[in-house]
mmCIF file of the N, C-alpha and C atoms, coordinates in Angstrom:
data_MODEL
# 
_entry.id   MODEL 
# 
loop_
_atom_site.group_PDB 
_atom_site.id 
_atom_site.type_symbol 
_atom_site.label_atom_id 
_atom_site.label_alt_id 
_atom_site.label_comp_id 
_atom_site.label_asym_id 
_atom_site.label_entity_id 
_atom_site.label_seq_id 
_atom_site.pdbx_PDB_ins_code 
_atom_site.Cartn_x 
_atom_site.Cartn_y 
_atom_site.Cartn_z 
_atom_site.occupancy 
_atom_site.B_iso_or_equiv 
_atom_site.pdbx_formal_charge 
_atom_site.auth_seq_id 
_atom_site.auth_comp_id 
_atom_site.auth_asym_id 
_atom_site.auth_atom_id 
_atom_site.pdbx_PDB_model_num 
ATOM 1   N N  . MET A 1 1  ? -1.252  14.335  -0.659  1.00 0.00 ? 1  MET A N  1 
ATOM 2   C CA . MET A 1 1  ? -0.644  13.206  -0.794  1.00 0.00 ? 1  MET A CA 1 
ATOM 3   C C  . MET A 1 1  ? 0.754   13.383  -1.917  1.00 0.00 ? 1  MET A C  1 
ATOM 4   N N  . GLY A 1 2  ? 2.167   13.396  -1.528  1.00 0.00 ? 2  GLY A N  1 
ATOM 5   C CA . GLY A 1 2  ? 3.057   13.621  -1.975  1.00 0.00 ? 2  GLY A CA 1 
ATOM 6   C C  . GLY A 1 2  ? 3.612   12.453  -2.606  1.00 0.00 ? 2  GLY A C  1 
ATOM 7   N N  . THR A 1 3  ? 5.078   12.451  -3.364  1.00 0.00 ? 3  THR A N  1 
ATOM 8   C CA . THR A 1 3  ? 5.155   11.229  -3.573  1.00 0.00 ? 3  THR A CA 1 
ATOM 9   C C  . THR A 1 3  ? 6.633   11.358  -3.039  1.00 0.00 ? 3  THR A C  1 
ATOM 10  N N  . THR A 1 4  ? 7.651   10.501  -3.042  1.00 0.00 ? 4  THR A N  1 
ATOM 11  C CA . THR A 1 4  ? 8.776   10.043  -2.885  1.00 0.00 ? 4  THR A CA 1 
ATOM 12  C C  . THR A 1 4  ? 9.843   10.318  -4.072  1.00 0.00 ? 4  THR A C  1 
ATOM 13  N N  . GLY A 1 5  ? 11.271  10.440  -4.154  1.00 0.00 ? 5  GLY A N  1 
ATOM 14  C CA . GLY A 1 5  ? 11.839  10.539  -5.337  1.00 0.00 ? 5  GLY A CA 1 
ATOM 15  C C  . GLY A 1 5  ? 11.894  9.401   -6.429  1.00 0.00 ? 5  GLY A C  1 
ATOM 16  N N  . SER A 1 6  ? 11.275  8.217   -4.781  1.00 0.00 ? 6  SER A N  1 
ATOM 17  C CA . SER A 1 6  ? 11.113  6.700   -6.315  1.00 0.00 ? 6  SER A CA 1 
ATOM 18  C C  . SER A 1 6  ? 9.915   6.471   -6.954  1.00 0.00 ? 6  SER A C  1 
ATOM 19  N N  . GLY A 1 7  ? 8.773   7.912   -6.365  1.00 0.00 ? 7  GLY A N  1 
ATOM 20  C CA . GLY A 1 7  ? 7.489   7.703   -7.090  1.00 0.00 ? 7  GLY A CA 1 
ATOM 21  C C  . GLY A 1 7  ? 6.118   7.074   -6.443  1.00 0.00 ? 7  GLY A C  1 
ATOM 22  N N  . ALA A 1 8  ? 6.783   6.500   -5.166  1.00 0.00 ? 8  ALA A N  1 
ATOM 23  C CA . ALA A 1 8  ? 5.966   5.986   -4.044  1.00 0.00 ? 8  ALA A CA 1 
ATOM 24  C C  . ALA A 1 8  ? 5.080   6.622   -2.957  1.00 0.00 ? 8  ALA A C  1 
ATOM 25  N N  . PRO A 1 9  ? 3.661   7.296   -3.236  1.00 0.00 ? 9  PRO A N  1 
ATOM 26  C CA . PRO A 1 9  ? 2.866   7.661   -2.913  1.00 0.00 ? 9  PRO A CA 1 
ATOM 27  C C  . PRO A 1 9  ? 3.123   8.023   -1.455  1.00 0.00 ? 9  PRO A C  1 
ATOM 28  N N  . ARG A 1 10 ? 3.089   9.179   -0.811  1.00 0.00 ? 10 ARG A N  1 
ATOM 29  C CA . ARG A 1 10 ? 3.934   9.196   0.342   1.00 0.00 ? 10 ARG A CA 1 
ATOM 30  C C  . ARG A 1 10 ? 3.032   9.973   1.361   1.00 0.00 ? 10 ARG A C  1 
ATOM 31  N N  . ARG A 1 11 ? 1.968   9.733   2.241   1.00 0.00 ? 11 ARG A N  1 
ATOM 32  C CA . ARG A 1 11 ? 1.107   10.800  3.103   1.00 0.00 ? 11 ARG A CA 1 
ATOM 33  C C  . ARG A 1 11 ? 1.675   11.292  4.496   1.00 0.00 ? 11 ARG A C  1 
ATOM 34  N N  . THR A 1 12 ? 0.904   11.708  4.804   1.00 0.00 ? 12 THR A N  1 
ATOM 35  C CA . THR A 1 12 ? 1.468   12.302  6.318   1.00 0.00 ? 12 THR A CA 1 
ATOM 36  C C  . THR A 1 12 ? 1.272   10.770  7.260   1.00 0.00 ? 12 THR A C  1 
ATOM 37  N N  . ASP A 1 13 ? 0.453   9.543   7.109   1.00 0.00 ? 13 ASP A N  1 
ATOM 38  C CA . ASP A 1 13 ? 0.286   8.610   7.928   1.00 0.00 ? 13 ASP A CA 1 
ATOM 39  C C  . ASP A 1 13 ? 1.064   7.697   7.240   1.00 0.00 ? 13 ASP A C  1 
ATOM 40  N N  . ALA A 1 14 ? 1.123   7.448   6.303   1.00 0.00 ? 14 ALA A N  1 
ATOM 41  C CA . ALA A 1 14 ? 1.847   5.739   5.425   1.00 0.00 ? 14 ALA A CA 1 
ATOM 42  C C  . ALA A 1 14 ? 2.765   6.537   4.484   1.00 0.00 ? 14 ALA A C  1 
ATOM 43  N N  . LEU A 1 15 ? 3.505   5.527   4.136   1.00 0.00 ? 15 LEU A N  1 
ATOM 44  C CA . LEU A 1 15 ? 4.083   5.005   2.313   1.00 0.00 ? 15 LEU A CA 1 
ATOM 45  C C  . LEU A 1 15 ? 3.699   4.229   2.203   1.00 0.00 ? 15 LEU A C  1 
ATOM 46  N N  . TYR A 1 16 ? 3.475   3.970   0.375   1.00 0.00 ? 16 TYR A N  1 
ATOM 47  C CA . TYR A 1 16 ? 2.681   3.057   -0.136  1.00 0.00 ? 16 TYR A CA 1 
ATOM 48  C C  . TYR A 1 16 ? 3.457   2.887   -1.369  1.00 0.00 ? 16 TYR A C  1 
ATOM 49  N N  . ARG A 1 17 ? 4.203   1.303   -1.603  1.00 0.00 ? 17 ARG A N  1 
ATOM 50  C CA . ARG A 1 17 ? 4.736   0.984   -2.665  1.00 0.00 ? 17 ARG A CA 1 
ATOM 51  C C  . ARG A 1 17 ? 4.159   -0.135  -3.259  1.00 0.00 ? 17 ARG A C  1 
ATOM 52  N N  . PHE A 1 18 ? 3.933   0.849   -4.689  1.00 0.00 ? 18 PHE A N  1 
ATOM 53  C CA . PHE A 1 18 ? 3.355   -0.232  -5.834  1.00 0.00 ? 18 PHE A CA 1 
ATOM 54  C C  . PHE A 1 18 ? 4.825   -0.949  -6.661  1.00 0.00 ? 18 PHE A C  1 
ATOM 55  N N  . ILE A 1 19 ? 4.869   -2.302  -6.696  1.00 0.00 ? 19 ILE A N  1 
ATOM 56  C CA . ILE A 1 19 ? 6.340   -2.240  -7.581  1.00 0.00 ? 19 ILE A CA 1 
ATOM 57  C C  . ILE A 1 19 ? 5.544   -3.109  -8.827  1.00 0.00 ? 19 ILE A C  1 
ATOM 58  N N  . ARG A 1 20 ? 6.656   -2.940  -10.334 1.00 0.00 ? 20 ARG A N  1 
ATOM 59  C CA . ARG A 1 20 ? 5.507   -3.989  -10.657 1.00 0.00 ? 20 ARG A CA 1 
ATOM 60  C C  . ARG A 1 20 ? 6.566   -5.282  -10.742 1.00 0.00 ? 20 ARG A C  1 
ATOM 61  N N  . GLY A 1 21 ? 6.540   -6.614  -10.398 1.00 0.00 ? 21 GLY A N  1 
ATOM 62  C CA . GLY A 1 21 ? 6.969   -7.961  -10.499 1.00 0.00 ? 21 GLY A CA 1 
ATOM 63  C C  . GLY A 1 21 ? 6.965   -8.301  -11.721 1.00 0.00 ? 21 GLY A C  1 
ATOM 64  N N  . TYR A 1 22 ? 7.760   -10.162 -11.408 1.00 0.00 ? 22 TYR A N  1 
ATOM 65  C CA . TYR A 1 22 ? 7.676   -10.679 -12.993 1.00 0.00 ? 22 TYR A CA 1 
ATOM 66  C C  . TYR A 1 22 ? 6.204   -11.276 -12.919 1.00 0.00 ? 22 TYR A C  1 
ATOM 67  N N  . PHE A 1 23 ? 6.312   -11.491 -14.350 1.00 0.00 ? 23 PHE A N  1 
ATOM 68  C CA . PHE A 1 23 ? 5.448   -12.146 -15.092 1.00 0.00 ? 23 PHE A CA 1 
ATOM 69  C C  . PHE A 1 23 ? 3.549   -11.564 -14.484 1.00 0.00 ? 23 PHE A C  1 
ATOM 70  N N  . GLY A 1 24 ? 4.166   -9.916  -14.657 1.00 0.00 ? 24 GLY A N  1 
ATOM 71  C CA . GLY A 1 24 ? 2.737   -9.362  -14.103 1.00 0.00 ? 24 GLY A CA 1 
ATOM 72  C C  . GLY A 1 24 ? 1.962   -8.880  -13.247 1.00 0.00 ? 24 GLY A C  1 
ATOM 73  N N  . SER A 1 25 ? 3.237   -9.771  -12.190 1.00 0.00 ? 25 SER A N  1 
ATOM 74  C CA . SER A 1 25 ? 2.409   -9.462  -10.855 1.00 0.00 ? 25 SER A CA 1 
ATOM 75  C C  . SER A 1 25 ? 3.094   -8.348  -10.173 1.00 0.00 ? 25 SER A C  1 
ATOM 76  N N  . ILE A 1 26 ? 2.152   -7.890  -8.813  1.00 0.00 ? 26 ILE A N  1 
ATOM 77  C CA . ILE A 1 26 ? 2.410   -6.618  -8.186  1.00 0.00 ? 26 ILE A CA 1 
ATOM 78  C C  . ILE A 1 26 ? 2.410   -6.909  -7.285  1.00 0.00 ? 26 ILE A C  1 
ATOM 79  N N  . LEU A 1 27 ? 3.836   -6.318  -6.669  1.00 0.00 ? 27 LEU A N  1 
ATOM 80  C CA . LEU A 1 27 ? 4.375   -6.049  -5.066  1.00 0.00 ? 27 LEU A CA 1 
ATOM 81  C C  . LEU A 1 27 ? 3.300   -5.313  -4.520  1.00 0.00 ? 27 LEU A C  1 
ATOM 82  N N  . LEU A 1 28 ? 3.226   -5.437  -2.848  1.00 0.00 ? 28 LEU A N  1 
ATOM 83  C CA . LEU A 1 28 ? 2.593   -3.990  -2.938  1.00 0.00 ? 28 LEU A CA 1 
ATOM 84  C C  . LEU A 1 28 ? 3.431   -4.035  -1.159  1.00 0.00 ? 28 LEU A C  1 
ATOM 85  N N  . GLY A 1 29 ? 3.632   -2.510  -1.130  1.00 0.00 ? 29 GLY A N  1 
ATOM 86  C CA . GLY A 1 29 ? 4.553   -2.105  0.735   1.00 0.00 ? 29 GLY A CA 1 
ATOM 87  C C  . GLY A 1 29 ? 3.682   -1.243  1.376   1.00 0.00 ? 29 GLY A C  1 
ATOM 88  N N  . HIS A 1 30 ? 3.663   -1.203  2.227   1.00 0.00 ? 30 HIS A N  1 
ATOM 89  C CA . HIS A 1 30 ? 3.405   -0.133  3.260   1.00 0.00 ? 30 HIS A CA 1 
ATOM 90  C C  . HIS A 1 30 ? 3.826   -0.121  4.409   1.00 0.00 ? 30 HIS A C  1 
ATOM 91  N N  . HIS A 1 31 ? 4.338   1.268   4.571   1.00 0.00 ? 31 HIS A N  1 
ATOM 92  C CA . HIS A 1 31 ? 5.010   1.312   6.099   1.00 0.00 ? 31 HIS A CA 1 
ATOM 93  C C  . HIS A 1 31 ? 3.744   2.610   6.725   1.00 0.00 ? 31 HIS A C  1 
ATOM 94  N N  . ILE A 1 32 ? 3.055   2.491   7.710   1.00 0.00 ? 32 ILE A N  1 
ATOM 95  C CA . ILE A 1 32 ? 2.344   3.364   8.389   1.00 0.00 ? 32 ILE A CA 1 
ATOM 96  C C  . ILE A 1 32 ? 2.819   4.110   9.374   1.00 0.00 ? 32 ILE A C  1 
ATOM 97  N N  . PHE A 1 33 ? 2.826   5.220   9.742   1.00 0.00 ? 33 PHE A N  1 
ATOM 98  C CA . PHE A 1 33 ? 3.679   6.439   10.666  1.00 0.00 ? 33 PHE A CA 1 
ATOM 99  C C  . PHE A 1 33 ? 2.912   6.128   11.773  1.00 0.00 ? 33 PHE A C  1 
ATOM 100 N N  . THR A 1 34 ? 1.327   5.674   11.962  1.00 0.00 ? 34 THR A N  1 
ATOM 101 C CA . THR A 1 34 ? 0.294   6.117   13.075  1.00 0.00 ? 34 THR A CA 1 
ATOM 102 C C  . THR A 1 34 ? 0.502   4.664   13.819  1.00 0.00 ? 34 THR A C  1 
ATOM 103 N N  . GLN A 1 35 ? -0.147  4.641   14.999  1.00 0.00 ? 35 GLN A N  1 
ATOM 104 C CA . GLN A 1 35 ? -0.508  3.613   15.770  1.00 0.00 ? 35 GLN A CA 1 
ATOM 105 C C  . GLN A 1 35 ? -1.700  2.322   14.725  1.00 0.00 ? 35 GLN A C  1 
ATOM 106 N N  . ASP A 1 36 ? -1.528  1.895   14.332  1.00 0.00 ? 36 ASP A N  1 
ATOM 107 C CA . ASP A 1 36 ? -2.174  0.766   13.841  1.00 0.00 ? 36 ASP A CA 1 
ATOM 108 C C  . ASP A 1 36 ? -3.547  0.262   14.235  1.00 0.00 ? 36 ASP A C  1 
ATOM 109 N N  . SER A 1 37 ? -4.696  0.189   14.160  1.00 0.00 ? 37 SER A N  1 
ATOM 110 C CA . SER A 1 37 ? -6.140  -0.219  14.766  1.00 0.00 ? 37 SER A CA 1 
ATOM 111 C C  . SER A 1 37 ? -6.342  -1.734  14.646  1.00 0.00 ? 37 SER A C  1 
ATOM 112 N N  . THR A 1 38 ? -6.935  -2.371  15.376  1.00 0.00 ? 38 THR A N  1 
ATOM 113 C CA . THR A 1 38 ? -7.065  -3.596  15.350  1.00 0.00 ? 38 THR A CA 1 
ATOM 114 C C  . THR A 1 38 ? -7.797  -3.835  14.024  1.00 0.00 ? 38 THR A C  1 
ATOM 115 N N  . ASP A 1 39 ? -8.891  -2.957  13.542  1.00 0.00 ? 39 ASP A N  1 
ATOM 116 C CA . ASP A 1 39 ? -9.048  -3.357  12.183  1.00 0.00 ? 39 ASP A CA 1 
ATOM 117 C C  . ASP A 1 39 ? -8.227  -3.147  10.754  1.00 0.00 ? 39 ASP A C  1 
ATOM 118 N N  . THR A 1 40 ? -7.312  -3.058  10.737  1.00 0.00 ? 40 THR A N  1 
ATOM 119 C CA . THR A 1 40 ? -6.462  -2.552  9.868   1.00 0.00 ? 40 THR A CA 1 
ATOM 120 C C  . THR A 1 40 ? -6.108  -3.340  8.989   1.00 0.00 ? 40 THR A C  1 
ATOM 121 N N  . PRO A 1 41 ? -5.568  -5.027  9.387   1.00 0.00 ? 41 PRO A N  1 
ATOM 122 C CA . PRO A 1 41 ? -5.688  -6.197  8.110   1.00 0.00 ? 41 PRO A CA 1 
ATOM 123 C C  . PRO A 1 41 ? -6.405  -6.642  7.618   1.00 0.00 ? 41 PRO A C  1 
ATOM 124 N N  . GLN A 1 42 ? -8.065  -6.446  8.272   1.00 0.00 ? 42 GLN A N  1 
ATOM 125 C CA . GLN A 1 42 ? -9.461  -6.758  7.705   1.00 0.00 ? 42 GLN A CA 1 
ATOM 126 C C  . GLN A 1 42 ? -9.733  -4.956  6.741   1.00 0.00 ? 42 GLN A C  1 
ATOM 127 N N  . ALA A 1 43 ? -8.776  -4.041  7.141   1.00 0.00 ? 43 ALA A N  1 
ATOM 128 C CA . ALA A 1 43 ? -9.395  -3.363  6.253   1.00 0.00 ? 43 ALA A CA 1 
ATOM 129 C C  . ALA A 1 43 ? -8.408  -3.244  4.748   1.00 0.00 ? 43 ALA A C  1 
ATOM 130 N N  . TRP A 1 44 ? -7.219  -3.857  4.862   1.00 0.00 ? 44 TRP A N  1 
ATOM 131 C CA . TRP A 1 44 ? -5.941  -4.225  3.829   1.00 0.00 ? 44 TRP A CA 1 
ATOM 132 C C  . TRP A 1 44 ? -6.419  -5.550  2.893   1.00 0.00 ? 44 TRP A C  1 
ATOM 133 N N  . ARG A 1 45 ? -7.138  -6.487  3.261   1.00 0.00 ? 45 ARG A N  1 
ATOM 134 C CA . ARG A 1 45 ? -7.483  -7.989  2.976   1.00 0.00 ? 45 ARG A CA 1 
ATOM 135 C C  . ARG A 1 45 ? -8.733  -7.081  1.793   1.00 0.00 ? 45 ARG A C  1 
ATOM 136 N N  . THR A 1 46 ? -9.839  -6.479  2.615   1.00 0.00 ? 46 THR A N  1 
ATOM 137 C CA . THR A 1 46 ? -11.027 -6.171  1.936   1.00 0.00 ? 46 THR A CA 1 
ATOM 138 C C  . THR A 1 46 ? -10.430 -5.262  0.405   1.00 0.00 ? 46 THR A C  1 
ATOM 139 N N  . TRP A 1 47 ? -9.707  -4.409  0.995   1.00 0.00 ? 47 TRP A N  1 
ATOM 140 C CA . TRP A 1 47 ? -9.673  -3.571  -0.285  1.00 0.00 ? 47 TRP A CA 1 
ATOM 141 C C  . TRP A 1 47 ? -8.085  -4.277  -1.862  1.00 0.00 ? 47 TRP A C  1 
ATOM 142 N N  . LEU A 1 48 ? -7.242  -4.800  -1.032  1.00 0.00 ? 48 LEU A N  1 
ATOM 143 C CA . LEU A 1 48 ? -7.080  -5.920  -2.160  1.00 0.00 ? 48 LEU A CA 1 
ATOM 144 C C  . LEU A 1 48 ? -8.247  -7.124  -3.086  1.00 0.00 ? 48 LEU A C  1 
ATOM 145 N N  . ASN A 1 49 ? -8.792  -7.556  -1.858  1.00 0.00 ? 49 ASN A N  1 
ATOM 146 C CA . ASN A 1 49 ? -10.028 -8.308  -2.608  1.00 0.00 ? 49 ASN A CA 1 
ATOM 147 C C  . ASN A 1 49 ? -10.427 -7.744  -3.560  1.00 0.00 ? 49 ASN A C  1 
ATOM 148 N N  . GLY A 1 50 ? -11.143 -6.577  -3.665  1.00 0.00 ? 50 GLY A N  1 
ATOM 149 C CA . GLY A 1 50 ? -11.970 -5.431  -4.700  1.00 0.00 ? 50 GLY A CA 1 
ATOM 150 C C  . GLY A 1 50 ? -10.961 -5.241  -5.820  1.00 0.00 ? 50 GLY A C  1 
ATOM 151 N N  . LEU A 1 51 ? -9.398  -5.680  -5.986  1.00 0.00 ? 51 LEU A N  1 
ATOM 152 C CA . LEU A 1 51 ? -8.848  -4.898  -6.873  1.00 0.00 ? 51 LEU A CA 1 
ATOM 153 C C  . LEU A 1 51 ? -9.488  -6.192  -7.969  1.00 0.00 ? 51 LEU A C  1 
ATOM 154 N N  . PRO A 1 52 ? -9.436  -5.655  -9.284  1.00 0.00 ? 52 PRO A N  1 
ATOM 155 C CA . PRO A 1 52 ? -9.446  -6.571  -10.796 1.00 0.00 ? 52 PRO A CA 1 
ATOM 156 C C  . PRO A 1 52 ? -7.961  -7.165  -10.823 1.00 0.00 ? 52 PRO A C  1 
ATOM 157 N N  . ALA A 1 53 ? -8.591  -8.563  -11.116 1.00 0.00 ? 53 ALA A N  1 
ATOM 158 C CA . ALA A 1 53 ? -7.425  -9.901  -11.286 1.00 0.00 ? 53 ALA A CA 1 
ATOM 159 C C  . ALA A 1 53 ? -6.554  -9.522  -12.173 1.00 0.00 ? 53 ALA A C  1 
# 
């Protein structure tokens, strides 16, 4: 895994962006370069729900 000039983690299959928002919030963006499978949305929900609040 490498990083872009902005520090966003980049893999060969995707670019992930974590941005510090206002009032302690965190914004997450992703660009997936490969064909998404049908379970991708559920995988993201599971991962995000497992993060500490």
